[in-house]
One Martini backbone bead per residue (centre of mass of N, CA, C, O) as a GRO file, in nm:
protein
  411
    1MET     BB    1  -2.820   1.143   2.632
    2ARG     BB    2  -2.749   1.352   2.348
    3ARG     BB    3  -2.883   1.559   2.090
    4LEU     BB    4  -2.718   1.715   1.810
    5ASN     BB    5  -2.749   2.007   1.621
    6LEU     BB    6  -2.528   2.116   1.381
    7LYS     BB    7  -2.682   2.374   1.274
    8THR     BB    8  -2.793   2.502   1.564
    9GLY     BB    9  -2.665   2.371   1.847
   10LEU     BB   10  -2.888   2.203   1.955
   11SER     BB   11  -3.009   2.012   2.240
   12GLU     BB   12  -3.126   1.681   2.351
   13SER     BB   13  -3.272   1.459   2.558
   14MET     BB   14  -3.295   1.099   2.554
   15PHE     BB   15  -3.111   0.956   2.785
   16SER     BB   16  -3.023   0.773   3.087
   17PHE     BB   17  -2.738   0.681   3.305
   18LEU     BB   18  -2.510   0.588   3.532
   19GLY     BB   19  -2.317   0.413   3.335
   20SER     BB   20  -2.063   0.322   3.092
   21ASP     BB   21  -1.969   0.030   2.887
   22ILE     BB   22  -1.877  -0.095   2.598
   23PRO     BB   23  -1.995   0.044   2.353
   24PHE     BB   24  -2.254  -0.011   2.086
   25LEU     BB   25  -2.309   0.087   1.750
   26HIS     BB   26  -2.505   0.048   1.514
   27PRO     BB   27  -2.470   0.097   1.178
   28ASP     BB   28  -2.765   0.240   1.169
   29LYS     BB   29  -2.788   0.430   1.431
   30ASP     BB   30  -3.046   0.308   1.636
   31LEU     BB   31  -2.855   0.130   1.827
   32LEU     BB   32  -2.757   0.095   2.181
   33ALA     BB   33  -2.496  -0.082   2.340
   34ALA     BB   34  -2.449  -0.151   2.702
   35LEU     BB   35  -2.305  -0.104   3.012
   36GLU     BB   36  -2.458  -0.059   3.316
   37VAL     BB   37  -2.298   0.129   3.575
   38GLY     BB   38  -2.278   0.095   3.942
   39TYR     BB   39  -2.392   0.075   4.248
   40LYS     BB   40  -2.479  -0.244   4.243
   41VAL     BB   41  -2.466  -0.213   3.915
   42ARG     BB   42  -2.534  -0.453   3.639
   43ARG     BB   43  -2.624  -0.401   3.295
   44ALA     BB   44  -2.777  -0.487   3.000
   45LYS     BB   45  -2.830  -0.249   2.727
   46VAL     BB   46  -3.087  -0.122   2.496
   47TRP     BB   47  -3.123   0.153   2.275
   48ASN     BB   48  -3.324   0.383   2.120
   49VAL     BB   49  -3.199   0.660   1.976
   50ASN     BB   50  -3.463   0.805   1.869
   51THR     BB   51  -3.650   0.752   2.153
   52GLY     BB   52  -3.502   0.622   2.429
   53LYS     BB   53  -3.578   0.334   2.437
   54VAL     BB   54  -3.588   0.032   2.601
   55VAL     BB   55  -3.525  -0.300   2.440
   56PHE     BB   56  -3.300  -0.398   2.657
   57GLU     BB   57  -3.269  -0.599   2.973
   58LYS     BB   58  -2.990  -0.718   3.192
   59ASN     BB   59  -2.899  -0.865   3.466
   60LEU     BB   60  -2.584  -0.880   3.638
   61ALA     BB   61  -2.312  -0.984   3.771
   62GLU     BB   62  -2.088  -0.810   3.971
   63ASP     BB   63  -1.832  -1.029   3.928
   64GLY     BB   64  -1.807  -0.984   3.641
   65TYR     BB   65  -1.620  -1.004   3.312
   66TYR     BB   66  -1.703  -0.763   3.095
   67SER     BB   67  -1.579  -0.720   2.735
   68HIS     BB   68  -1.846  -0.767   2.542
   69ILE     BB   69  -2.074  -0.591   2.313
   70THR     BB   70  -2.327  -0.690   2.066
   71LEU     BB   71  -2.485  -0.665   1.746
   72SER     BB   72  -2.654  -0.779   1.506
   73GLN     BB   73  -2.736  -0.697   1.190
   74ASP     BB   74  -3.055  -0.793   1.232
   75LYS     BB   75  -3.136  -0.727   1.544
   76LYS     BB   76  -3.177  -1.023   1.714
   77LYS     BB   77  -2.888  -1.015   1.862
   78LEU     BB   78  -2.695  -1.062   2.167
   79LEU     BB   79  -2.351  -1.023   2.262
   80LEU     BB   80  -2.185  -1.167   2.550
   81ILE     BB   81  -1.876  -1.129   2.741
   82ASP     BB   82  -1.761  -1.354   3.011
   83ALA     BB   83  -1.473  -1.472   3.064
   84ASN     BB   84  -1.498  -1.631   2.776
   85THR     BB   85  -1.812  -1.624   2.774
   86LEU     BB   86  -2.083  -1.696   2.563
   87TYR     BB   87  -2.371  -1.479   2.518
   88THR     BB   88  -2.697  -1.533   2.374
   89TYR     BB   89  -2.959  -1.306   2.286
   90ASP     BB   90  -3.283  -1.214   2.261
   91LEU     BB   91  -3.387  -0.899   2.178
   92ALA     BB   92  -3.702  -0.919   2.210
   93ASN     BB   93  -3.718  -1.120   2.501
   94GLY     BB   94  -3.428  -1.198   2.655
   95ALA     BB   95  -3.340  -1.470   2.578
   96LEU     BB   96  -3.139  -1.742   2.619
   97LEU     BB   97  -2.974  -1.918   2.365
   98THR     BB   98  -2.652  -1.926   2.433
   99THR     BB   99  -2.362  -2.121   2.562
  100ALA     BB  100  -1.998  -2.055   2.560
  101LYS     BB  101  -1.667  -2.168   2.574
  102ALA     BB  102  -1.389  -1.991   2.501
  103LYS     BB  103  -1.069  -2.076   2.324
  104PHE     BB  104  -0.872  -1.864   2.385
  105ASN     BB  105  -0.548  -1.738   2.418
  106GLY     BB  106  -0.696  -1.545   2.618
  107THR     BB  107  -0.866  -1.304   2.865
  108THR     BB  108  -0.762  -1.034   2.743
  109GLY     BB  109  -0.874  -0.741   2.554
  110ILE     BB  110  -0.968  -0.731   2.216
  111TYR     BB  111  -1.278  -0.737   2.059
  112GLY     BB  112  -1.448  -0.920   1.785
  113SER     BB  113  -1.725  -0.922   1.540
  114ASN     BB  114  -1.931  -1.026   1.322
  115PRO     BB  115  -2.249  -0.955   1.213
  116ASP     BB  116  -2.348  -1.276   1.285
  117GLN     BB  117  -2.163  -1.404   1.523
  118SER     BB  118  -1.966  -1.651   1.400
  119LEU     BB  119  -1.712  -1.455   1.469
  120ILE     BB  120  -1.457  -1.440   1.724
  121LEU     BB  121  -1.222  -1.201   1.853
  122LEU     BB  122  -0.883  -1.194   2.006
  123ALA     BB  123  -0.663  -0.941   2.138
  124ASP     BB  124  -0.349  -1.051   2.296
  125ALA     BB  125  -0.038  -0.950   2.310
  126GLY     BB  126  -0.051  -0.958   1.973
  127MET     BB  127  -0.260  -1.177   1.965
  128LEU     BB  128  -0.471  -1.379   1.741
  129SER     BB  129  -0.798  -1.508   1.806
  130ALA     BB  130  -1.044  -1.765   1.698
  131VAL     BB  131  -1.399  -1.819   1.714
  132ASN     BB  132  -1.689  -1.964   1.731
  133ALA     BB  133  -2.010  -1.989   1.855
  134LYS     BB  134  -1.896  -2.253   2.028
  135GLY     BB  135  -1.576  -2.176   2.103
  136GLU     BB  136  -1.397  -2.274   1.882
  137LEU     BB  137  -1.085  -2.301   1.774
  138LEU     BB  138  -0.941  -2.180   1.466
  139TYR     BB  139  -0.713  -1.957   1.545
  140LYS     BB  140  -0.359  -1.848   1.589
  141VAL     BB  141  -0.175  -1.534   1.579
  142LYS     BB  142   0.072  -1.318   1.499
  143ALA     BB  143   0.009  -0.972   1.469
  144HIS     BB  144   0.179  -0.793   1.681
  145ASN     BB  145   0.432  -0.594   1.862
  146ALA     BB  146   0.164  -0.498   1.994
  147GLU     BB  147  -0.108  -0.376   2.086
  148VAL     BB  148  -0.446  -0.393   2.025
  149ARG     BB  149  -0.708  -0.140   1.962
  150ARG     BB  150  -0.852  -0.279   1.697
  151ILE     BB  151  -1.145  -0.443   1.546
  152LEU     BB  152  -1.234  -0.517   1.202
  153PHE     BB  153  -1.494  -0.554   0.963
  154SER     BB  154  -1.614  -0.627   0.681
  155PRO     BB  155  -1.924  -0.628   0.540
  156ASP     BB  156  -1.866  -0.946   0.433
  157SER     BB  157  -1.661  -1.090   0.655
  158LYS     BB  158  -1.372  -1.161   0.496
  159THR     BB  159  -1.235  -0.917   0.655
  160VAL     BB  160  -0.962  -0.820   0.870
  161TYR     BB  161  -0.884  -0.551   1.105
  162THR     BB  162  -0.578  -0.445   1.265
  163ILE     BB  163  -0.498  -0.205   1.520
  164GLY     BB  164  -0.190  -0.090   1.625
  165LEU     BB  165   0.061   0.047   1.837
  166ASP     BB  166   0.276   0.004   1.579
  167GLN     BB  167   0.157   0.176   1.332
  168ASN     BB  168  -0.039  -0.053   1.204
  169ILE     BB  169  -0.224  -0.240   0.948
  170LYS     BB  170  -0.390  -0.540   0.941
  171VAL     BB  171  -0.467  -0.799   0.694
  172TRP     BB  172  -0.729  -1.051   0.694
  173GLU     BB  173  -0.844  -1.368   0.671
  174ALA     BB  174  -1.111  -1.464   0.847
  175SER     BB  175  -1.131  -1.784   0.810
  176SER     BB  176  -0.787  -1.839   0.854
  177GLY     BB  177  -0.564  -1.602   0.930
  178LEU     BB  178  -0.450  -1.480   0.680
  179LEU     BB  179  -0.201  -1.278   0.574
  180LEU     BB  180  -0.224  -1.016   0.341
  181GLY     BB  181  -0.130  -0.742   0.502
  182THR     BB  182   0.034  -0.412   0.534
  183LEU     BB  183  -0.041  -0.090   0.661
  184TYR     BB  184   0.130   0.218   0.593
  185LEU     BB  185   0.147   0.521   0.768
  186PHE     BB  186   0.165   0.885   0.767
  187ASN     BB  187   0.154   1.176   0.965
  188ASP     BB  188   0.237   1.400   0.713
  189GLY     BB  189   0.002   1.253   0.533
  190ASN     BB  190  -0.129   1.044   0.244
  191ASP     BB  191   0.073   0.835   0.259
  192PHE     BB  192   0.144   0.489   0.142
  193VAL     BB  193   0.192   0.131   0.230
  194PHE     BB  194   0.150  -0.198   0.082
  195LEU     BB  195   0.218  -0.523   0.224
  196ASP     BB  196   0.285  -0.835   0.185
  197ALA     BB  197   0.409  -1.138   0.308
  198TYR     BB  198   0.645  -1.128   0.052
  199GLY     BB  199   0.695  -0.795  -0.030
  200ARG     BB  200   0.491  -0.679  -0.174
  201PHE     BB  201   0.392  -0.362  -0.338
  202ASP     BB  202   0.205  -0.060  -0.261
  203GLY     BB  203   0.166   0.298  -0.350
  204THR     BB  204   0.292   0.587  -0.304
  205PRO     BB  205   0.564   0.739  -0.418
  206ASN     BB  206   0.654   0.865  -0.141
  207GLY     BB  207   0.614   0.611   0.030
  208ILE     BB  208   0.818   0.426  -0.118
  209LYS     BB  209   1.070   0.615  -0.053
  210ARG     BB  210   1.033   0.569   0.282
  211MET     BB  211   1.094   0.266   0.233
  212TYR     BB  212   1.239  -0.054   0.360
  213TYR     BB  213   1.463  -0.308   0.361
  214TYR     BB  214   1.610  -0.590   0.540
  215SER     BB  215   1.909  -0.752   0.405
  216ASN     BB  216   2.174  -0.867   0.542
  217ARG     BB  217   2.207  -0.575   0.680
  218ILE     BB  218   2.063  -0.431   0.433
  219LYS     BB  219   1.957  -0.140   0.291
  220ILE     BB  220   1.643  -0.148   0.095
  221GLN     BB  221   1.479   0.007  -0.129
  222LEU     BB  222   1.186  -0.024  -0.293
  223ASP     BB  223   1.263   0.112  -0.579
  224VAL     BB  224   1.498  -0.115  -0.648
  225VAL     BB  225   1.251  -0.357  -0.649
  226TYR     BB  226   1.013  -0.287  -0.845
  227GLU     BB  227   0.994  -0.505  -1.074
  228VAL     BB  228   0.917  -0.746  -0.865
  229PHE     BB  229   0.738  -0.609  -0.612
  230TYR     BB  230   0.554  -0.448  -0.773
  231THR     BB  231   0.181  -0.423  -0.723
  232PRO     BB  232  -0.092  -0.344  -0.855
  233ASN     BB  233  -0.361  -0.343  -0.659
  234LEU     BB  234  -0.302  -0.533  -0.414
  235TYR     BB  235  -0.531  -0.508  -0.211
  236GLN     BB  236  -0.775  -0.562  -0.399
  237ARG     BB  237  -0.676  -0.845  -0.493
  238LEU     BB  238  -0.670  -0.987  -0.214
  239VAL     BB  239  -0.970  -0.930  -0.108
  240THR     BB  240  -1.081  -1.086  -0.385
  241GLY     BB  241  -0.873  -1.368  -0.387
  242GLU     BB  242  -0.596  -1.321  -0.474
  243ARG     BB  243  -0.295  -1.517  -0.528
  244PHE     BB  244   0.053  -1.542  -0.439
  245ALA     BB  245   0.362  -1.618  -0.481
  246PRO     BB  246   0.648  -1.647  -0.355
  247ILE     BB  247   0.937  -1.450  -0.269
  248ASN     BB  248   1.263  -1.400  -0.285
  249MET     BB  249   1.423  -1.238   0.006
  250ASN     BB  250   1.731  -1.290  -0.085
  251ILE     BB  251   1.895  -1.014  -0.125
  252ASN     BB  252   2.121  -0.885  -0.302
  253PRO     BB  253   2.339  -0.676  -0.362
  254LEU     BB  254   2.373  -0.392  -0.502
  255PRO     BB  255   2.444  -0.259  -0.771
  256VAL     BB  256   2.703  -0.086  -0.962
  257VAL     BB  257   2.725   0.244  -1.116
  258LYS     BB  258   2.926   0.403  -1.388
  259MET     BB  259   2.979   0.715  -1.549
  260VAL     BB  260   3.163   0.796  -1.855
  261TYR     BB  261   3.312   1.077  -1.986
  262GLU     BB  262   3.530   1.153  -2.229
  263GLN     BB  263   3.559   1.476  -2.110
  264LYS     BB  264   3.610   1.476  -1.786
  265THR     BB  265   3.862   1.703  -1.774
  266ARG     BB  266   3.667   1.909  -1.915
  267ASN     BB  267   3.470   2.147  -1.804
  268LEU     BB  268   3.427   2.098  -1.485
  269THR     BB  269   3.135   2.086  -1.286
  270VAL     BB  270   2.952   2.126  -0.963
  271GLU     BB  271   2.600   2.039  -0.902
  272ASP     BB  272   2.439   1.869  -0.679
  273GLU     BB  273   2.647   1.622  -0.735
  274LYS     BB  274   2.643   1.688  -1.051
  275PRO     BB  275   2.796   1.652  -1.327
  276ILE     BB  276   2.922   1.912  -1.556
  277TYR     BB  277   2.941   1.933  -1.907
  278SER     BB  278   3.109   2.059  -2.186
  279ASN     BB  279   2.973   2.108  -2.527
  280THR     BB  280   3.043   2.154  -2.903
  281SER     BB  281   2.970   1.893  -3.097
  282GLY     BB  282   2.692   1.710  -3.017
  283ILE     BB  283   2.871   1.468  -2.897
  284ALA     BB  284   2.843   1.175  -2.684
  285ALA     BB  285   3.064   0.966  -2.494
  286LEU     BB  286   2.959   0.670  -2.322
  287THR     BB  287   3.050   0.489  -2.023
  288ILE     BB  288   2.921   0.189  -1.864
  289ASN     BB  289   2.978   0.067  -1.538
  290ALA     BB  290   2.920  -0.264  -1.390
  291THR     BB  291   2.838  -0.419  -1.069
  292ALA     BB  292   2.783  -0.758  -0.902
  293ALA     BB  293   2.760  -0.893  -0.612
  294ASN     BB  294   2.705  -1.227  -0.618
  295ASP     BB  295   2.656  -1.174  -0.935
  296LYS     BB  296   2.493  -1.036  -1.219
  297VAL     BB  297   2.469  -0.846  -1.500
  298ASP     BB  298   2.162  -0.800  -1.670
  299GLU     BB  299   2.143  -0.472  -1.689
  300ILE     BB  300   2.158  -0.167  -1.884
  301ARG     BB  301   2.057   0.177  -1.829
  302LEU     BB  302   1.967   0.464  -2.036
  303PHE     BB  303   1.895   0.818  -1.982
  304HIS     BB  304   1.761   1.084  -2.192
  305ASN     BB  305   1.575   1.310  -2.064
  306GLY     BB  306   1.399   1.045  -1.950
  307LYS     BB  307   1.481   0.868  -2.199
  308ALA     BB  308   1.523   0.581  -2.337
  309VAL     BB  309   1.790   0.419  -2.476
  310ASN     BB  310   1.784   0.262  -2.766
  311LEU     BB  311   1.890   0.050  -3.020
  312ALA     BB  312   1.878   0.284  -3.245
  313THR     BB  313   2.081   0.500  -3.050
  314ARG     BB  314   2.306   0.279  -2.984
  315GLY     BB  315   2.627   0.159  -2.885
  316LEU     BB  316   2.667  -0.194  -2.870
  317PHE     BB  317   2.930  -0.419  -2.746
  318VAL     BB  318   2.776  -0.570  -2.508
  319THR     BB  319   2.542  -0.865  -2.496
  320ASP     BB  320   2.691  -1.055  -2.279
  321ASN     BB  321   2.645  -1.180  -1.929
  322THR     BB  322   2.808  -1.387  -1.646
  323THR     BB  323   2.915  -1.172  -1.466
  324GLY     BB  324   3.000  -0.908  -1.223
  325ALA     BB  325   3.052  -0.753  -1.505
  326ASP     BB  326   2.992  -0.448  -1.707
  327SER     BB  327   2.982  -0.287  -2.044
  328LYS     BB  328   2.879   0.028  -2.201
  329GLN     BB  329   2.843   0.200  -2.518
  330TYR     BB  330   2.776   0.546  -2.615
  331THR     BB  331   2.629   0.746  -2.882
  332ILE     BB  332   2.522   1.088  -2.851
  333ASN     BB  333   2.284   1.311  -2.950
  334LEU     BB  334   2.255   1.633  -2.882
  335LEU     BB  335   2.094   1.892  -2.727
  336PRO     BB  336   2.032   2.196  -2.681
  337GLY     BB  337   2.183   2.233  -2.392
  338VAL     BB  338   2.074   2.051  -2.133
  339ASN     BB  339   2.184   1.716  -2.062
  340THR     BB  340   2.045   1.428  -1.921
  341PHE     BB  341   2.193   1.152  -1.733
  342ARG     BB  342   2.083   0.806  -1.660
  343ALA     BB  343   2.210   0.528  -1.469
  344ILE     BB  344   2.144   0.171  -1.458
  345ALA     BB  345   2.150  -0.143  -1.276
  346LEU     BB  346   2.088  -0.502  -1.310
  347ASN     BB  347   2.031  -0.793  -1.176
  348SER     BB  348   1.902  -1.114  -1.168
  349GLN     BB  349   1.675  -0.996  -0.954
  350ARG     BB  350   1.603  -0.697  -1.048
  351THR     BB  351   1.799  -0.510  -0.905
  352GLU     BB  352   1.870  -0.187  -0.843
  353SER     BB  353   2.059   0.066  -0.869
  354LEU     BB  354   2.196   0.338  -0.810
  355PRO     BB  355   2.214   0.624  -0.960
  356ASP     BB  356   2.384   0.779  -1.234
  357GLU     BB  357   2.463   1.132  -1.284
  358ILE     BB  358   2.458   1.363  -1.561
  359MET     BB  359   2.568   1.672  -1.736
  360VAL     BB  360   2.528   1.817  -2.071
  361ASN     BB  361   2.643   2.115  -2.227
  362TYR     BB  362   2.518   2.229  -2.529
  363GLN     BB  363   2.695   2.462  -2.734
  364ALA     BB  364   2.576   2.552  -3.045
  365GLY     BB  365   2.523   2.832  -3.112
  366ASN     BB  366   2.483   3.021  -3.423
  367GLU     BB  367   2.283   2.867  -3.605
  368VAL     BB  368   2.147   2.793  -3.894
  369ALA     BB  369   1.850   2.771  -4.005
  370VAL     BB  370   1.653   2.531  -4.124
  371LYS     BB  371   1.530   2.470  -4.433
  372PRO     BB  372   1.256   2.373  -4.568
  373SER     BB  373   1.111   2.159  -4.776
  374ASN     BB  374   0.965   2.289  -5.093
  375THR     BB  375   0.727   2.150  -5.344
  376VAL     BB  376   0.521   2.371  -5.296
  377ALA     BB  377   0.332   2.673  -5.294
  378THR     BB  378   0.326   2.673  -5.007
  379LYS     BB  379   0.388   2.790  -4.694
  380VAL     BB  380   0.679   2.727  -4.484
  381ALA     BB  381   0.794   2.701  -4.187
  382THR     BB  382   1.043   2.754  -3.988
  383ILE     BB  383   1.253   2.594  -3.796
  384GLU     BB  384   1.205   2.542  -3.437
  385LYS     BB  385   1.415   2.427  -3.192
  386SER     BB  386   1.253   2.547  -2.925
  387ALA     BB  387   1.028   2.377  -2.960
  388THR     BB  388   0.726   2.222  -2.825
  389LEU     BB  389   0.604   1.896  -2.800
  390HIS     BB  390   0.264   1.780  -2.771
  391LEU     BB  391   0.125   1.475  -2.642
  392ILE     BB  392  -0.176   1.274  -2.691
  393VAL     BB  393  -0.244   0.958  -2.542
  394VAL     BB  394  -0.487   0.708  -2.640
  395GLY     BB  395  -0.639   0.425  -2.486
  396ILE     BB  396  -0.835   0.140  -2.605
  397ASN     BB  397  -0.994  -0.157  -2.463
  398THR     BB  398  -1.309  -0.067  -2.506
  399TYR     BB  399  -1.582  -0.092  -2.709
  400GLN     BB  400  -1.907  -0.035  -2.768
  401ASN     BB  401  -1.826  -0.157  -3.043
  402PRO     BB  402  -1.697  -0.471  -3.091
  403LYS     BB  403  -1.618  -0.439  -3.405
  404LEU     BB  404  -1.372  -0.226  -3.327
  405SER     BB  405  -1.187  -0.419  -3.216
  406ILE     BB  406  -0.841  -0.469  -3.157
  407ASN     BB  407  -0.687  -0.812  -3.218
  408TYR     BB  408  -0.413  -0.860  -3.375
  409ALA     BB  409  -0.208  -0.846  -3.123
  410LEU     BB  410  -0.313  -1.139  -3.008
  411ALA     BB  411  -0.199  -1.351  -3.229
   0.00000   0.00000   0.00000
C-alpha cells in the first residue's frame, strides 16, 4: 500500500501484503482491516494506515468462506463473518470474544453492520435480512428487484441505505426493517425524486416531471397528483421519525378539461399546438367544460398569464357539482398584447387534468394615454401601460424580539 501526496504527486510505501480481500477502512481513515490471502495463507489483519504497523493479525482456516470484516466505531472490536458465523475479536489482544451462528435469510451476498456491531445485515438475491450480535433474526424483507451492491448505515445507526443494481436507493428504519422510501436518481443531471411507501413524493421540479405512477394500467404523471401526494422535505421528515398515514393509491382516471373561446371561429391561428385568437374589444368570454370518469369534478381552475383568476374577477355560474361533468364561464378583461390562459380540472381525489391552454392577442390600437388625477401642485407622471411592476415580498415567522411577533392571525 502506498501513500500519494496529491499536491506533489510523490508517493511512499506504507506496508505490503500478499493479496487482500473485502477491505474495510475505518471512518477515521487511520485503520485498515482486510483478509490477507495467498498460497496456503489466509489471515485477518489490521494495519495502522499512518505508520504501516500491523495492530491485529489472526490466522484463519484455508477452507473458510469469509465474507465480511469490519471494525467497531470505538476501534475496540473486529467482526469477522465466516459462512454466516459471527466472530468478534478484541482488537487490542486478539482474543475471541463471542461466536454466534447468524440466522440470515441466505448464505452469500453483501453484508453490512452498524458502528457498534449490534446489527448485522445481509442482502442476498434482493432480500434483506437482519440479525443482532447473538445471530438472532430480527426481520427479513424484499428490498430490491435485483442484487444489492452496497449497504450503508447513517452515523446514528437509525437508518439503513441499500443501493441496488435496479438503479435506486432504498431507505430503511434500521431497527424494524420498515421501508421509509426510495430515492430515484437520473444519470444526466442532479435531478431526483424520493417516494415513500405510500406514494408520497418530493424532488426537483424536473425530476417530478420525469416520473409517473401506473394505476389500473393508466400512466399518471406525478405532477397531476401534486396536491395530495407532494410532501415537502419528505426524506428529512421520515428519517427524523415522522410517520404518515397510508394514501389511497387506487387513482381514478384523470379528469378532462376543454376551454372554449367565444370567437373561436374568427382569426384563429395555431402555434406550438396552442390556439391563438385575435381580440380587439379587450374582453374575452371563456367557457370551461370538464368531465371526470367514474368520479365528480371537484374544482375548475383558470390561470390568466400565470395568475389564478379569483372570485372577484370571474363570472361563476355553476357553484355545486356532484356529477361527472361541470362547466364554468368567465368574463376576463384582457391586457394589451398576448394573454395566456391555462385551465385545469380536479376530481374528488384532487387529481389534476392535463391542462388546456390558449392565447388571446389583444390588439388595443393607439389608445390615448390616461391622464392621472392631480389635485396637488406637484407634477404627476403620465401612466405608462407598458411599465413592469416588480414586487419583493418578505415573510417573517420569528422575530429576534418576541414582543414584535404578529399572532392575531392565529386567534
